[in-house]
MARFIFI-439545 format. One record per residue (C-alpha): residue number from 0; residue in three letters; y, x, z. Coordinates in Angstrom, 3 decimals. Layout:
NUM:ALA:Y:X:Z
...
END
This chain:
0:UNK:-4.935:2.835:-12.589
1:UNK:-1.282:3.863:-12.369
2:UNK:0.696:6.718:-13.899
3:UNK:1.771:9.605:-11.696
4:UNK:4.624:10.161:-14.127
5:UNK:6.792:7.969:-11.917
6:UNK:6.620:10.395:-8.954
7:UNK:10.138:11.481:-8.201
8:UNK:11.570:8.725:-10.385
9:UNK:14.315:6.509:-9.061
10:UNK:15.326:2.934:-9.632
11:UNK:18.555:3.425:-7.705
12:UNK:21.379:1.135:-8.706
13:UNK:24.600:-0.057:-7.177
14:UNK:23.576:-2.768:-4.747
15:UNK:26.383:-5.206:-5.388
16:UNK:26.157:-8.781:-4.082
17:UNK:25.502:-9.891:-7.660
18:UNK:22.649:-7.447:-8.109
19:UNK:21.047:-8.454:-4.793
20:UNK:21.376:-12.132:-5.684
21:UNK:19.703:-11.583:-9.076
22:UNK:16.905:-9.614:-7.447
23:UNK:16.289:-12.306:-4.830
24:UNK:16.315:-14.940:-7.565
25:UNK:13.462:-13.100:-9.292
26:UNK:11.549:-12.987:-6.021
27:UNK:12.151:-16.687:-5.404
28:UNK:10.950:-17.454:-8.941
29:UNK:7.655:-15.637:-8.158
30:UNK:8.300:-12.914:-10.746
31:UNK:6.458:-9.652:-10.219
32:UNK:8.609:-6.590:-9.631
33:UNK:7.327:-3.600:-11.618
34:UNK:7.921:0.125:-10.957
35:UNK:10.609:0.620:-13.620
36:UNK:12.568:-2.445:-12.533
37:UNK:15.777:-2.010:-10.580
38:UNK:15.203:-2.848:-6.935
39:UNK:17.086:-2.533:-3.636
40:UNK:16.416:0.734:-1.865
41:UNK:15.341:-1.208:1.219
42:UNK:12.696:-3.017:-0.825
43:UNK:11.372:0.272:-2.177
44:UNK:11.337:1.953:1.234
45:UNK:9.630:-1.047:2.855
46:UNK:6.891:-0.945:0.229
47:UNK:6.403:2.816:0.587
48:UNK:6.066:2.430:4.350
49:UNK:3.664:-0.518:4.153
50:UNK:1.509:0.713:1.267
51:UNK:1.406:4.231:2.718
52:UNK:0.311:2.929:6.105
53:UNK:-2.269:0.749:4.409
54:UNK:-3.625:3.689:2.391
55:UNK:-3.768:5.914:5.481
56:UNK:-5.659:3.175:7.331
57:UNK:-8.299:2.975:4.601
58:UNK:-8.839:6.737:4.651
59:UNK:-8.805:7.145:8.428
60:UNK:-11.035:4.070:8.649
61:UNK:-13.806:6.048:6.967
62:UNK:-14.129:8.268:10.058
63:UNK:-15.564:5.918:12.736
64:UNK:-18.133:4.507:10.309
65:UNK:-18.933:7.803:8.620
66:UNK:-19.992:9.004:12.052
67:UNK:-22.931:6.566:11.909
68:UNK:-24.263:7.141:8.384
69:UNK:-26.951:9.599:9.497
70:UNK:-27.759:7.537:12.598
71:UNK:-28.127:4.107:10.993
72:UNK:-31.496:2.593:11.974
73:UNK:-33.042:2.254:8.491
74:UNK:-32.704:3.733:5.028
75:UNK:-31.296:0.408:3.821
76:UNK:-28.624:0.479:6.525
77:UNK:-27.757:4.094:5.709
78:UNK:-27.331:3.322:2.017
79:UNK:-25.214:0.238:2.686
80:UNK:-22.975:2.040:5.167
81:UNK:-22.567:4.997:2.815
82:UNK:-21.517:2.625:0.032
83:UNK:-19.034:0.958:2.362
84:UNK:-17.442:4.259:3.373
85:UNK:-17.163:5.203:-0.301
86:UNK:-15.449:1.872:-0.970
87:UNK:-12.890:2.592:1.744
88:UNK:-12.103:5.934:0.129
89:UNK:-11.567:4.142:-3.168
90:UNK:-9.230:1.645:-1.522
91:UNK:-7.130:4.500:-0.217
92:UNK:-6.892:5.978:-3.710
93:UNK:-5.822:2.655:-5.264
94:UNK:-3.113:2.284:-2.644
95:UNK:-1.827:5.860:-2.842
96:UNK:-1.604:5.381:-6.606
97:UNK:0.346:2.141:-6.159
98:UNK:2.762:3.889:-3.785
99:UNK:3.224:6.743:-6.259
100:UNK:4.746:4.295:-8.738
101:UNK:7.632:3.971:-6.256
102:UNK:8.485:7.656:-6.614
103:UNK:6.655:9.181:-3.636
104:UNK:3.766:11.629:-4.006
105:UNK:0.397:11.479:-2.298
106:UNK:1.093:14.901:-0.815
107:UNK:4.298:13.631:0.792
108:UNK:2.519:10.641:2.286
109:UNK:-0.315:12.797:3.611
110:UNK:2.113:15.256:5.176
111:UNK:3.832:12.352:6.931
112:UNK:0.470:11.154:8.260
113:UNK:-0.499:14.585:9.574
114:UNK:2.905:15.147:11.150
115:UNK:2.822:11.772:12.897
116:UNK:5.789:10.408:10.928
117:UNK:3.603:7.810:9.210
118:UNK:1.181:5.551:11.045
119:UNK:-2.191:4.002:10.310
120:UNK:-3.830:0.946:11.873
121:UNK:-4.235:1.394:15.624
122:UNK:-7.721:-0.158:15.420
123:UNK:-9.179:3.144:14.215
124:UNK:-8.219:4.910:17.431
125:UNK:-11.106:3.258:19.255
126:UNK:-14.546:4.951:19.287
127:UNK:-17.712:3.486:17.763
128:UNK:-20.119:3.954:20.667
129:UNK:-23.222:2.197:19.349
130:UNK:-24.778:0.846:16.171
131:UNK:-23.575:-2.596:17.253
132:UNK:-19.995:-1.318:16.915
133:UNK:-20.578:-0.856:13.189
134:UNK:-21.553:-4.499:12.861
135:UNK:-18.600:-5.661:14.971
136:UNK:-16.209:-3.477:12.969
137:UNK:-17.450:-5.089:9.766
138:UNK:-17.280:-8.601:11.174
139:UNK:-14.020:-8.432:13.132
140:UNK:-12.024:-5.496:11.793
141:UNK:-12.784:-6.138:8.137
142:UNK:-12.443:-9.858:8.812
143:UNK:-8.956:-9.305:10.212
144:UNK:-8.172:-7.014:7.280
145:UNK:-9.165:-9.732:4.812
146:UNK:-6.978:-12.251:6.633
147:UNK:-4.083:-9.804:6.303
148:UNK:-4.804:-8.694:2.753
149:UNK:-5.618:-11.834:0.770
150:UNK:-1.940:-12.909:0.848
151:UNK:-1.047:-9.429:-0.453
152:UNK:-2.733:-10.361:-3.743
153:UNK:0.434:-12.439:-4.245
154:UNK:2.802:-9.687:-3.124
155:UNK:5.999:-9.568:-5.172
156:UNK:5.376:-5.914:-6.149
157:UNK:2.992:-5.893:-9.099
158:UNK:0.990:-2.673:-8.553
159:UNK:0.305:-3.517:-4.902
160:UNK:-0.747:-7.079:-5.699
161:UNK:-3.096:-5.976:-8.482
162:UNK:-4.695:-3.247:-6.359
163:UNK:-5.351:-5.749:-3.588
164:UNK:-7.417:-8.040:-5.811
165:UNK:-10.246:-5.527:-6.014
166:UNK:-9.768:-4.324:-2.439
167:UNK:-10.165:-7.864:-1.100
168:UNK:-13.343:-8.475:-3.098
169:UNK:-14.935:-5.378:-1.604
170:UNK:-13.627:-6.060:1.912
171:UNK:-15.190:-9.507:1.756
172:UNK:-18.561:-7.890:1.114
173:UNK:-17.971:-5.458:4.003
174:UNK:-17.248:-8.356:6.347
175:UNK:-20.463:-10.099:5.344
176:UNK:-22.397:-6.874:5.799
177:UNK:-21.018:-6.499:9.326
178:UNK:-21.734:-10.111:10.201
179:UNK:-25.331:-9.709:9.035
180:UNK:-25.764:-6.652:11.287
181:UNK:-24.345:-8.580:14.241
182:UNK:-26.564:-11.598:13.514
183:UNK:-29.661:-9.388:13.371
184:UNK:-28.835:-7.843:16.754
185:UNK:-27.848:-11.180:18.317
186:UNK:-31.268:-12.567:17.353
187:UNK:-33.102:-9.459:18.534
188:UNK:-34.266:-8.200:21.901
189:UNK:-32.371:-8.707:25.143
190:UNK:-31.177:-5.100:24.910
191:UNK:-29.877:-5.642:21.372
192:UNK:-28.073:-8.827:22.408
193:UNK:-26.479:-7.003:25.327
194:UNK:-25.438:-4.136:23.047
195:UNK:-23.714:-6.400:20.541
196:UNK:-22.005:-8.434:23.301
197:UNK:-20.693:-5.192:24.793
198:UNK:-19.312:-4.175:21.399
199:UNK:-17.646:-7.580:20.983
200:UNK:-16.079:-7.249:24.431
201:UNK:-14.535:-3.913:23.485
202:UNK:-13.333:-4.803:19.959
203:UNK:-12.058:-8.372:20.353
204:UNK:-8.590:-7.650:21.699
205:UNK:-7.914:-4.614:19.487
206:UNK:-8.869:-6.811:16.507
207:UNK:-6.226:-9.377:17.484
208:UNK:-3.697:-6.555:17.763
209:UNK:-4.400:-5.572:14.140
210:UNK:-2.019:-8.287:12.961
211:UNK:0.877:-6.457:14.543
212:UNK:3.267:-7.338:17.351
213:UNK:4.324:-10.934:18.029
214:UNK:6.822:-12.331:15.569
215:UNK:9.679:-12.090:18.060
216:UNK:9.122:-8.321:18.316
217:UNK:8.292:-7.555:14.669
218:UNK:11.108:-5.471:13.202
219:UNK:10.217:-5.904:9.529
220:UNK:8.621:-9.334:9.181
221:UNK:11.677:-11.455:8.361
222:UNK:12.872:-9.248:5.509
223:UNK:9.347:-8.692:4.190
224:UNK:8.843:-12.455:4.133
225:UNK:12.124:-12.964:2.288
226:UNK:11.108:-10.383:-0.316
227:UNK:7.599:-11.934:-0.454
228:UNK:5.945:-8.643:0.345
229:UNK:4.355:-10.631:3.167
230:UNK:3.505:-14.311:2.881
231:UNK:2.630:-15.157:6.501
232:UNK:3.902:-13.996:9.866
233:UNK:1.832:-11.850:12.228
234:UNK:1.254:-14.713:14.658
235:UNK:0.260:-17.145:11.896
236:UNK:-2.364:-14.747:10.548
237:UNK:-3.641:-13.981:14.043
238:UNK:-4.093:-17.702:14.696
239:UNK:-5.991:-18.164:11.417
240:UNK:-8.281:-15.282:12.394
241:UNK:-9.033:-16.714:15.842
242:UNK:-9.713:-20.170:14.440
243:UNK:-12.114:-18.757:11.831
244:UNK:-13.917:-16.324:14.130
245:UNK:-14.591:-18.343:17.293
246:UNK:-17.033:-20.767:15.548
247:UNK:-18.859:-17.762:14.076
248:UNK:-19.291:-16.262:17.547
249:UNK:-20.549:-19.605:18.847
250:UNK:-23.129:-19.764:16.056
251:UNK:-24.297:-16.257:16.960
252:UNK:-24.617:-17.143:20.640
253:UNK:-21.991:-14.567:21.609
254:UNK:-19.176:-15.026:24.096
255:UNK:-15.574:-14.256:23.174
256:UNK:-14.166:-12.160:26.066
257:UNK:-11.231:-14.474:26.727
258:UNK:-11.415:-16.845:29.692
259:UNK:-8.275:-18.610:28.469
260:UNK:-9.735:-19.432:25.050
261:UNK:-9.612:-23.195:24.579
262:UNK:-9.548:-25.664:21.715
263:UNK:-6.178:-27.356:21.299
264:UNK:-6.744:-30.650:19.511
265:UNK:-3.033:-31.278:19.129
266:UNK:-2.417:-28.165:17.030
267:UNK:-5.908:-28.131:15.526
268:UNK:-6.665:-24.576:16.624
269:UNK:-7.593:-22.403:19.561
270:UNK:-5.254:-21.261:22.305
271:UNK:-6.040:-17.710:23.358
272:UNK:-5.072:-15.619:26.345
273:UNK:-2.208:-13.111:26.525
274:UNK:-2.552:-9.880:24.553
275:UNK:-1.867:-6.597:26.350
276:UNK:0.932:-5.366:24.112
277:UNK:1.562:-2.389:26.392
278:UNK:-1.917:-1.157:25.464
279:UNK:-1.151:-1.747:21.785
280:UNK:2.058:0.314:21.839
281:UNK:0.375:3.042:23.875
282:UNK:-2.233:3.478:21.135
283:UNK:0.352:3.244:18.335
284:UNK:2.344:6.026:20.011
285:UNK:-0.654:8.341:20.199
286:UNK:-2.314:7.419:23.482
287:UNK:-5.568:5.955:22.146
288:UNK:-8.970:7.451:22.828
289:UNK:-9.317:8.819:19.298
290:UNK:-5.725:9.453:18.128
291:UNK:-5.962:13.225:18.376
292:UNK:-9.439:13.363:16.851
293:UNK:-8.538:11.176:13.874
294:UNK:-5.489:13.230:12.865
295:UNK:-7.361:16.490:13.503
296:UNK:-10.228:15.397:11.260
297:UNK:-7.847:14.290:8.504
298:UNK:-6.006:17.609:8.681
299:UNK:-9.287:19.509:8.490
300:UNK:-10.354:17.512:5.416
301:UNK:-6.935:18.016:3.798
302:UNK:-6.949:21.767:4.406
303:UNK:-10.533:22.225:3.254
304:UNK:-9.838:20.222:0.099
305:UNK:-6.913:22.403:-0.959
306:UNK:-9.044:24.322:-3.464
307:UNK:-10.073:21.062:-5.168
308:UNK:-6.443:20.009:-5.606
309:UNK:-5.522:23.464:-6.907
310:UNK:-8.415:23.394:-9.378
311:UNK:-7.429:19.922:-10.585
312:UNK:-3.827:21.034:-11.145
313:UNK:-4.971:24.149:-13.001
314:UNK:-7.278:22.066:-15.196
315:UNK:-4.493:19.581:-15.949
316:UNK:-2.110:22.413:-16.845
317:UNK:-4.732:23.966:-19.131
318:UNK:-5.324:20.672:-20.935
319:UNK:-1.588:20.104:-21.320
320:UNK:-1.176:23.607:-22.791
321:UNK:-3.984:23.000:-25.280
322:UNK:-2.500:19.691:-26.335
323:UNK:0.931:21.282:-26.805
324:UNK:-0.540:24.113:-28.867
325:UNK:-2.349:21.650:-31.101
326:UNK:0.794:19.684:-31.911
END
């Protein structure tokens, strides 16, 4: 999709007030910024951080669901879940490729993930304890991801925006797949209903945390909004998610685990209870149930895949040598 020839490239330029004003004027005019365009270093670094974290989240997100491929209840469910996990791997590749156009290599980003320098979505540090969790993850986690990602299709950075168009189409299917699993369980036996309600109880609050800290505590939101990397604030997206999801839960006959949840006619949306941000930061900083396991599993996969990367490099070098000899 994108050329790796830009790895190590630089668009550095003297960031004079005139240059910054011209750049912001392009953003305000809804022009797409492309990899070879001059851009502020802060813009480039913000994109590398966000796209890298997004890519890591897609790859790490394969782990909790991959754990259930062999234990899915039917062949149909196994095939669908396998396809979903493969999609997530593809999303990670699109995003790593988009980040590479900013001059950073996939190896650098992976090393940052394994060292703890780079983060991934805290939602994947919670365990999937039952088959119902897979349905809830599809419904809530992918639903929250879609709410976050659809605006990214209009991101000011061209490669990121274009990658997100396909990602969002596939995530929409994943969300529907999860909702169908939840609906099947909610209409099943008493034990199945109890299992899916338990999963909802455990995943509801972490799903709300996926949108990031409240706007007043978000370090990057204001600048990202100005540069049109983001289009909506964390709190605005979280509210949209709550308003869309509560009626779905009502239709399913499930109870949202929030005693403070109440319709607010004046604002035309739901008021929800306080989020435990201490729990959020504890997980972000490595204190979640699965933090250690997720990084360990990624490191194992990275180490065991070294021979594939070496073979690919050797093959590329051989092809390049043949092409040079033929010229």
